KOLVEXGU-498183 format. One line per 2 residues: for each residue x, y, z of N, C-alpha, C. Coordinates in Angstrom, 1 decimal. Example, Ala and Ser with C-alpha at 12.3 -4.5 7.8 and 13.67 -1.06 7.14 Angstrom:
REM residues 2
13.2 -5.7 7.8 12.3 -4.5 7.8 13.2 -3.3 7.8 ~ 12.8 -2.2 7.1 13.7 -1.1 7.1 12.9 0.0 7.9
//
This chain:
REM residues 81
0.9 -1.2 0.0 0.0 0.0 0.0 0.9 1.2 0.0 ~ 0.6 2.1 -0.9 1.4 3.4 -1.0 0.4 4.6 -0.7
0.8 5.4 0.3 0.0 6.5 0.6 0.3 7.6 -0.4 ~ -0.7 8.3 -0.8 -0.5 9.4 -1.8 0.3 10.5 -1.3
0.2 10.8 0.0 1.0 11.9 0.6 2.5 11.5 0.7 ~ 2.9 10.2 0.5 4.2 9.8 0.7 4.9 9.5 -0.6
4.3 9.9 -1.8 4.9 9.7 -3.1 4.7 10.9 -3.9 ~ 5.7 11.3 -4.7 5.6 12.5 -5.5 4.7 12.2 -6.7
4.1 13.3 -7.2 3.3 13.2 -8.4 4.0 12.5 -9.6 ~ 5.3 12.9 -9.7 6.1 12.4 -10.8 6.3 10.9 -10.6
6.6 10.4 -9.4 6.8 9.0 -9.2 5.5 8.2 -9.4 ~ 4.4 8.8 -9.0 3.1 8.2 -9.1 2.7 8.0 -10.6
2.9 9.1 -11.4 2.7 9.0 -12.8 3.5 7.9 -13.5 ~ 4.7 7.8 -13.1 5.6 6.7 -13.7 5.0 5.3 -13.4
4.7 5.1 -12.1 4.2 3.8 -11.7 2.8 3.5 -12.4 ~ 2.0 4.5 -12.6 0.7 4.3 -13.2 1.0 4.0 -14.7
1.8 4.8 -15.3 2.1 4.6 -16.8 2.7 3.2 -17.0 ~ 3.6 2.7 -16.1 4.2 1.4 -16.3 3.3 0.3 -15.8
2.1 0.6 -15.4 1.1 -0.4 -15.0 1.5 -1.1 -13.7 ~ 2.3 -0.4 -12.9 2.7 -1.0 -11.6 1.6 -0.8 -10.6
0.9 0.4 -10.6 -0.2 0.7 -9.7 -1.5 0.6 -10.6 ~ -2.4 -0.3 -10.1 -3.6 -0.5 -10.9 -4.9 -0.1 -10.1
-4.8 0.0 -8.8 -5.9 0.3 -8.0 -5.7 1.4 -7.0 ~ -6.7 2.2 -6.6 -6.6 3.2 -5.6 -7.7 3.0 -4.6
-7.5 3.5 -3.4 -8.4 3.3 -2.3 -8.5 4.5 -1.4 ~ -9.6 4.5 -0.6 -9.8 5.5 0.4 -9.4 4.9 1.8
-8.4 5.4 2.4 -7.9 4.8 3.6 -8.9 4.9 4.8 ~ -9.6 6.0 4.8 -10.6 6.1 5.9 -11.8 5.2 5.8
-12.3 5.1 4.5 -13.5 4.3 4.3 -13.2 2.8 4.0 ~ -11.9 2.5 3.7 -11.5 1.1 3.4 -12.2 0.6 2.2
-12.2 1.4 1.1 -12.8 1.1 -0.2 -11.7 1.2 -1.2 ~ -11.6 0.2 -2.1 -10.7 0.3 -3.3 -11.4 0.1 -4.6
-10.8 0.7 -5.6 -11.4 0.6 -7.0 -10.4 0.9 -8.0 ~ -10.9 1.0 -9.3 -10.0 1.3 -10.4 -9.5 2.7 -10.3
-8.5 3.0 -11.0 -8.0 4.4 -11.1 -8.8 5.3 -11.9 ~ -9.7 4.8 -12.7 -10.6 5.6 -13.5 -11.9 5.9 -12.9
-12.2 5.4 -11.7 -13.4 5.6 -11.0 -13.7 7.0 -10.6 ~ -14.8 7.6 -10.9 -15.2 8.9 -10.6 -15.2 9.2 -9.1
-15.6 8.2 -8.4 -15.7 8.4 -6.9 -14.3 8.5 -6.3 ~ -13.3 7.7 -6.8 -12.0 7.8 -6.4 -11.3 9.1 -6.7
-11.6 9.6 -7.8 -11.0 10.9 -8.3 -11.4 12.1 -7.4 ~ -12.5 11.9 -6.7 -13.0 13.0 -5.8 -12.5 13.0 -4.4
-11.9 11.9 -4.0 -11.5 11.8 -2.6 -10.3 12.7 -2.3 ~ -10.1 13.1 -1.1 -9.1 13.9 -0.6 -7.7 13.2 -0.7
-6.7 13.9 -1.1 -5.4 13.4 -1.2 -4.9 12.7 0.0 ~ -5.1 13.2 1.2 -4.6 12.6 2.4 -5.3 11.3 2.7
-6.5 11.0 2.1 -7.1 9.7 2.3 -6.8 8.7 1.3 ~ -6.2 9.1 0.2 -5.9 8.2 -1.0 -4.7 7.4 -0.8
-4.9 6.1 -1.1 -3.8 5.1 -1.1 -3.8 4.3 -2.5 ~ -2.7 3.7 -2.8 -2.6 2.9 -4.0 -2.2 1.5 -3.8
-2.6 0.6 -4.6 -2.3 -0.8 -4.5 -1.8 -1.3 -5.8 ~ -0.9 -2.3 -5.7 -0.4 -3.0 -6.9 -1.4 -4.0 -7.4
-2.1 -4.7 -6.5 -3.1 -5.7 -6.9 -4.3 -5.7 -6.0 ~ -5.4 -6.3 -6.5 -6.6 -6.4 -5.7 -6.4 -7.2 -4.4
-5.5 -8.2 -4.5 -5.2 -9.1 -3.4 -4.6 -8.2 -2.3 ~ -3.7 -7.3 -2.6 -3.0 -6.5 -1.7 -4.1 -5.6 -1.0
-5.0 -5.1 -1.7 -6.1 -4.2 -1.1 -6.9 -5.0 -0.1 ~ -7.3 -6.2 -0.6 -8.2 -7.1 0.3 -7.4 -7.5 1.5
-6.1 -7.8 1.4 -5.3 -8.2 2.6 -5.3 -7.0 3.6 ~ -5.3 -5.8 3.1 -5.3 -4.6 4.0 -6.7 -4.3 4.5
-7.7 -5.1 4.3 -9.0 -4.9 4.8 -9.9 -4.0 4.0 ~ -9.6 -3.7 2.7 -10.4 -2.9 1.9 -11.5 -3.7 1.2
-12.6 -3.1 0.9 -13.7 -3.7 0.1 -13.8 -3.1 -1.3 ~ -14.3 -3.9 -2.2 -14.5 -3.3 -3.6 -15.4 -2.1 -3.7
-15.2 -1.2 -4.6 -16.0 -0.1 -4.8 -17.4 -0.5 -5.5 ~ -18.4 0.1 -5.0 -19.8 -0.2 -5.5 -20.1 0.4 -6.9
-19.2 1.4 -7.3 -19.4 2.1 -8.6 -18.7 1.4 -9.7 ~ -17.4 1.3 -9.6 -16.5 0.8 -10.7 -16.3 -0.7 -10.6
-16.6 -1.4 -9.5 -16.4 -2.8 -9.4 -17.7 -3.5 -8.9 ~ -18.8 -3.2 -9.6 -20.2 -3.6 -9.2 -20.3 -5.1 -8.9
-19.7 -6.0 -9.8 -19.9 -7.4 -9.6 -19.1 -7.9 -8.3 ~ -17.9 -7.4 -8.2 -17.1 -7.8 -7.0 -17.7 -7.2 -5.7
-18.3 -6.0 -5.8 -19.0 -5.4 -4.7 -20.2 -6.2 -4.2 ~ -21.0 -6.7 -5.2 -22.2 -7.5 -4.9 -21.8 -8.8 -4.2
-20.7 -9.4 -4.7 -20.2 -10.7 -4.1 -19.7 -10.4 -2.7 ~ -19.0 -9.3 -2.5 -18.6 -8.9 -1.1 -19.8 -8.6 -0.2
-20.8 -7.9 -0.7 -21.9 -7.5 0.0 -22.7 -8.8 0.4 ~ -22.8 -9.8 -0.5 -23.6 -11.0 -0.2 -22.7 -12.0 0.6
-21.5 -11.6 1.0 -20.7 -12.5 1.8 -20.0 -13.6 1.0 ~ -19.8 -13.5 -0.3 -19.2 -14.5 -1.1 -17.7 -14.3 -1.2
-17.2 -13.1 -0.8 -15.7 -12.9 -0.8 -15.2 -13.0 0.6
//
């Protein structure tokens, strides 16, 4: 997990461009989703974190986003994950 406040914008752009970082999350709400999600783009910088994989996000106790990851969210909500 990489906190947005602990990485420079330049380093972040490089990691995203090289497809190293694929998911973002809200540290306070414990929600993760795709980097293109409109909900994720609105969150405050100090709450934003990044993940290399979905497994990493789930290991850290994050749940899938209900907007950009509807299928996974429904499985999580129904207790299948």
